[in-house]
N, C-alpha and C positions, 0 to 999 in steps of 0.2 A: 724382262731385263733385271739382272741381279742388283741388289742394293749394295752399297759400300758398306764395309763391316763397321767402320766408325759410325756411320749414319744409323746403323742398327742399334749399336750401343747407345747413342744419344737418344734415340726414340724410346729405348727401353727405359731409359732414366727419366725422361721428360714426357709422360704419356698425356699431358694435358689435363683438362678438367674431367673428362670421362676416362676413368682408369679401368673400366670393365674389360675382362678378358675377350669378350666376343668382338669388342670394337678394336682392340689392339693386336688380335692374332693376325699372322701373316702366313701366307701359303709357303710350303716347303720350297717351291720353285723361286721364291724371293731371295734365297740364301745360297751362298757358294758351297757350303758343306752341310751335312746333316747335323753335325755337332753345333754349328751356329743356330741352326733352326731349333733344336732341343733346348739350348741355352736361353734363346729368346722366349720359348714357351714358359720356362721357369720364371723369367724376369717380368712377364706381362700378366701372369695370373694373379688374381686377386681373390683368394678364397674367403668366404664369409663364415664366421663361427655362429653356430646355433641358427643358421638360415639355410634354406634349401640351396644346394649346389648341384647344378644339373649338368649332364654331359652336353658337349658342343656349345653350351652357353658359358660355362665356367671352366671347363677343361675338355681335352680331347683324348681319344684313345689312339695309341701309336703301337707298332710292332714291338718296340722295346718294352711295353707294359707286360707283355706275356711272359717275359724272362723272371721278374721278380714274383709274378703270380704262380709260375711253375714251381720256382724254388720255394716259395712260402708254402704251397700245398705239400710238397714232399716233406718239408720240415714239420708241418703240423700233423700229418699222419704218423710221422715217426715218434715225435714228442709226446703226443696224446697217448699214442700206443705204449710208450714206455711208462707213462703215469698209470694208465689203466692196468697194465700187465704187473707193475709192482703191487698195486693194491690187490690185484686178483691173487698173487702168490702169497700175500699175507692173510687174505681172508678166505682162502681156499675156494675161489671162484674159477670157473673154467675159462678156456680160450673163447667160448661163445660170448661170454660177458665182454671180454676185451673187444672183440670185433664189433659187436653191436654197439658198445659205448663209444667207440672211436667214430662210427658212422653218425651216430647221435651227435657228438660234438661237432663233426664237420658240418652238419646242418645248422646247428645252433650258432656256431661261429660265423657262418655265412650270413645270416640275418643281421648280426650285430656289425660285421664289416660294412654292409650296405647302408645300415642306418647311420652309423657314426663316421667312419672314415670316408665313405663313398657319398654321404649326403649332407649331415649337419654339422660334422666336425673334421673338415678335410685336412687339418694339420695335426690330427691325432693319428699316430701310427696304429696299425692293426694290433689288437689284443691277441698276443700269441700264447706261448707256454712258458711257465717258470721252471726251466730245467734244473737249477740248483736245488730245488725242493725235492727232487726225486730221491736223492739218498736219504732224506729225512723221513720219507714215508714209513719205512719199517719202525722207526722210533715212534712215530705218531700212532700207529696201530697198536704197538706194544703198550703204550702208555693208555690205551683206552680212548684214543681220539676218534672222531667221527668225520668223514670227508665233507659232509654238508656243513658241519660246524666250522671246520677249518676254512672252507671256501667262502662262507658268510662273513667271517671275521676279517679275512683278507680283503673282501669287498668294502666292508665298512671302514677299516682303517685306511684303505687306499682312497676312499672318497673324502675322508677327513683331511688326509694330507694333500689332496688335489684342491679342496676348497680353500685351505690356508695357504695355497701356493707354496708349500713346503718343498715339493719336488724341484721347482725352478730355482728355489733359494739354495738349496744344497748343490744344484748344478753350478750355480755362480761362485760358490765358495770352493769348487774344485778346480785346482789350477791345470794347466796343460800338461805339466810334468806328471801329476797324479793321474790324470785321465789317460794320458799316453802310456803310462806304465800299466794301467789296468787293461788297455786295449792289447798291449804286447803279451801280457800274462794270458788273457782269455784266448788270444789268437794261437799262441804256442801250445797251451795245454789242449786246446780243441783240435788243433792239427795233429798233435801226436796221438791223442786218444782215437782219432778216426783212423790213423795209419795202423795202430795196434789192433783196432777192432777189424779192419779188413784183413790183416794177416791172420788173426784168430779165426776168422770165417774160412779163409783159404786153407788153413791148417786142419780145420774140422772136416773139410771134404778131401783131405790129403792131396791138395794141389796148391802148395805154397807159393809156387812160381807165379801163379795167376796174380796174386796181390802185388808182387814186384813188377810185373809187366804192366798192369793197369796203372800203378803209381807213375812209372817212368813215362808212359804215354800221356798221362795226365799233365805232368810236369812240361813236356815238350809242348802239348797243345796250348797250355797256359802261356808259355813263353811267346809262342807265335801269335797268339791273340793280343798279348801285350805289345808285341812289336808292331802288329797291323792296327793297333788302337781300337780293338774290338773286343775288349775284355768283358763287356756286357753279355757277350755270347757264351761266356765260360760255362755256366751252369747247364744249358740244355746240350751243348756240344760235348761237355764232359760226361754228362750222364749217358748220352748216346755212345760215346766212345768207350766208356767204363763197362757199360752192359754188353755192348757188342764183342769187345775183346774177350771179356770173361766167358760169354757164351761160345764163342768160336774156339776157345781153348778148352772147352769141355765142361764148364761149371754148370751143375744142374739148375733148372729153373722151370717153373710151371705156374700158370694161373689157377688158384684155388677158390678165390673169394668171388662168389656168383653175385649177380645183380640183386638188389633188395632194398628194403627200407627198415630202419630201426624202429622200435616201439617209441612212440612220441609221447606217451602218458607219463607224467612225472610220478603219479601215484604207483605205477608199475615199478619204477627205479627205486623208490623209497618205501617199498613194501617189505614186510617182515619175512616174506617167503619168496619174493620176486626181486629181480634187479640186484642191488647190493645185498639185499637180505639183511639189512641193519635196522630197518624202521627209521623213525625220525629221531634226531638227536636229543639228548637231555641237557639240562643245565651243567652237569658234570662233564659232558662232553666238550662243552664250550670252554670251561675252565682249563681242561687239559690241553686244548690246542691254542690257548691264548698266546704263549710265548712264541710258538711256530708261526702264528699270523703276524705278530710283531716283527719277527725276523724276515719274513717273506716281503712285507711291504718296505722295510728298511733297505733290502736288497734291490728294490726297484730302482732307486735314484742312480746308482752307479751303472746299472743295466741301461736305463733310459738315456743317461748322458752319453754313453759310449755311442749309442745309435745316432743320437742328435749331432755329436761331433763328427761322425763319419759323413753325415749329410753335409755339414759346413765345409768339410774338406773337399768333397766331391763336386759341390754345386758351384756354379759361377758367382760373381759379386751380384748384389742387388736382388737376392732371392729369399730374403728374410721372411717375407710373407708366406712362403710355401714350405718353409722348413718345419719339421716336427716340433710341436709344442709339447713340452714335457708335462704340464698340468693338464692339458687337453687329453693327452694320452692316458694319464692316470685316471681321469674321469671315465674315459671309455673302457679301460681295463677293469676299473671297479665295478661299474654297472654290468658289464659283461660277466664278471666273476660272480657277482650276487645272483643274477638271474640264472646263469648256467648251473650253479650249485643247487638252487631250488628246484630246477628242472631234472636234476639227476646226473649231470655230466661229471666226468672225472677230472676235468682239466683245471689246472691252476695257472692264472693268467700273469703274463708279464708283457713287455714290449716284444713285437714279433721280429726278431732279428733276421731270420732267414727270408723275411720279405724286405725289410727296409735296407739292408746292405746292398743286395742286388739292385734295388731300385735306385739308390744313390749312384752307384756305378753307371747305371744306364741314363743317368740324369733325368729322371722322370719324377713328377710329383707323386704324393700318396694316393689321391682319390681314384684315378684311372686304374691303376694296378690293383687297387683294393677291390673294385667291382669285379675285375677278372678273377681275382683270387676267390672271391665268394662264389663265382660261377664254377670254378675249377674244384672247389671244396665239395659243392653239391654234386657235381658229376662224379668225382671220385667216391663220395659216400654212397651214392645210389648204384653206380655202375659196378663198383667193387673191384674190378680187375685192376685199375691203376693203383690201388692200394698195394697190391702184391708187388707191382714193379717198383713203387716208391720205397719199400722196406727192404728191397734186395740189396745186399751190402755193396756190390760193385756200383750201384747207381746211388745209393744213399750216402756212402762215404765220401765219394768224389764230389757230390753235390755240395755237402756241407764244408769240405775243404776248400774248394775254389769259390764257392758262393758266399761263405761267411767268415771262416777263420784265416785264410790268407789275406783277404782284404782288411780284416782287423790288424793283423800283423803290420801290414803296409801303412794303415793309418796311424798306429801307434808309433812307428818309426818316423813318420812324417811329423808328428806332434812333438817328438823329442829332439828334433834336428837343431832347434835354435834356442838360445837363452839357457838359464840354468835350470833345465829340466831333468837332466840325467839322474841327479841325486834322488829326487822324488819319485821318478820312474823306477829306480832300482829298489827303493824301500818298498813301493807298492808290491813289486814282484816278490821280494823277499817276505813280506808279512802275508801276502795271499798264499803263498807256498806253505807258510806255517799253519794257517787255519783255513781260510777261504777268501774270495774276492771282497766280500762285505767287510770283513775285519780288516783286510789290507787297505780298502779304500778309506774307511773311518779313521784308522790310526794314522795313516799317511797324510790325509787331509789335515788332521789336528797339528801334527808335526810341521807341515808345510805352511799353514796359516800362522802358526807361532813363529815362523822365521828360523826355526832350528835346521831346516834343510830347504833347498830350492832358492827362489828369488826373495832376498832379503827386503828389497825395495817394495815388492808387492805386499809383504807382511805388514810393513809400516803404514801402508795406505789404507789397511782395513780397520774397521771400527772394533771395539772391544767385543761387541757381540759376535761379529764375524770372524774375529781372530781366534777366540778360544772357548766362548760360552756355548755357541751352537755346536761346533765341531766337537768339543768335550762332551756335551750331553749326548751326542750321537754315539760316540765312541763307548761311553760308559754304559748306555742302555743296550747297545748291540753286544758288548762283551758280557754283560750281565745276563742277557737272554741266552746267549750261547753257552755260558757256564750252567745255567739252569737246565738246559736240555742235553748237556754233555757233548758239545761240539768243540771245546778246547782240548787240544791233544794232551794226553797224560793226566788230565784232571777229571775225576769222576763227576757225573752230573750231580748238581747241587740239591735236586729234588729226587728222591728215590724212585718215583714213578716213571721218570724219563730214562732210567738205566735199561739198556738192552740185556 
């Protein structure tokens, strides 16, 4: 017999003396709809930090968990491949290096996903890839930087920020207007970049019409899924649709990556004649990459905040316990970055957006999908063939559009609907377009907290430290670092060694 909806809500709020998930879990048959069941699952979960969290005792697996796991795996293959390929181009390393390092990273990240997000830190989002650093890699290499030195400093600085709880503090100082504008900017830029990438691919095979047909079909599918309230299926169905339509229209595709294992010996990767062919970093290498490491970690806060806010918007009330914790995510990302760099991986870590956004839409907690993501990453890395499919443009582009960037646009618009948020949102977009999202976020947070834009009442309630001291320090430090490495448009790098 189905329970009354109000009874479900009351029981979710008043769980009694024993609030363990195992005792408060209810069968799917007890609920009228699957949405009610999934929301109840989120409300009764009680994840334990730094303690074992076990499947079926602390969380369960649902079909919905496969969606973010699939999307996250696709995103991981693509992003790590982009970083490895960028380094390979600058260091004259071949395609074999890129393929083997991507496989290596897939296995490394799987171990850390299981340890942190799936076991001891279930409120930490998966440690993904820092996409905004990719354009900086040529500058790092040209200046004499070393990938291990950069990765180690990112890990150390990130851990210091996490221990001091600086990440959650900066999140609290960021208003809805600033965060909403940041989401709008990232969503719009990401969507347009993927559309352009798909058309560029179609033009390269002299079948431009394929890109148009694939995008039109994807739009119609997304609209239907929204109408049927099945938007969490957007990633797998869009990938299937995009790949099938492109193949049927004559787009060339073949599997090239055979099954195999990468070299798991760190000494191979950091040898002078093997792997990176760079040897171990020197003190000079660490000095060169210092400003890049500061910039990378400073860019974590707006990235993490956007992912956390998307969860808050998508989850039902009384689910604070299962929402992403920014400081825990920084701990996980920092440790994963440090160990991964020591082992020889090419990845630079951030919050895993291609996982957490679909997971929030599907109303699923972090740990169950994390375990499946780890499994998918290992399968993709060893099997090889899924890697070819994941990086094929009709699959890749539509997956990122419907799984990450369109939801970010929706969340940004949702956050800027009420209150005096539009001014702050507009300034974030403006300033981010001038330099980058980190600059836009830090500048607008300072202006917003000073009360020059946005909600004046909110500004008056802040302490002097929160109003201008912390935001001012963040803006000055970030702007100075960007000036040092030559990221401010029209202004040469302050230090000669960072000029391209």
